[in-house]
Residue, then its C-alpha position, 0 to 999 in steps of 0.5 A: m483498483n481493478r486489473e485494468q487500472f492496475e496493468s495501464i498503471t504498472e506498465w505507465q510507472n515501468k516505462t516512465f520510472v525504468e530503473a526502478t526497483p521494488l525496494s525503491k518504490i517502498a523508500h518512495l511510499k515512505e516519504e509519501v507515507d510521511e505526506l499523507e500524514s501530515d496531509v491528514l494531520h492537518q485536514a488538507e483538502d486534497r489529502r486523497l491524493e496523497f493516499a492515491d500516490c500511496f497505493l499506486l507505489l504500495f501497488g507498484s512496489a509488488a508489480a515490480d516483485g513479480m506480483s500480478y494483479d490475481d496475486i495480489v487479490k489472492c493474497i489480501d483474501e488469503k491474509m484476511e482470513i488470517n486477520y478474521k481468526r485473530k485475536w485483537g488486543k487494546p490500542q496503543a497509546n498512537g492508537v496502533v491495534n495489534h493482534i495478539k501472538e498466541 
């Protein structure tokens, strides 16, 4: 997502969902993640739109919590620097791989 998309989308969200909060957007995101999981599991043809719903809600929640596009990009970069330095374990039964706590 580029800056113009982010600003356009979050402006639309603010006008359309006036009473939404970061937490209400996260609650909605949880619902959309369940839909995404079902669509991926069942190989739904338009599952990419469920990915889009999740991205939009996550970015919208961050914006509602006061983060700008630049803030998001910076924190992603910061987190990836941490992730690059971590050691990672073996996949769990569900495929999740966590970092090894030192």
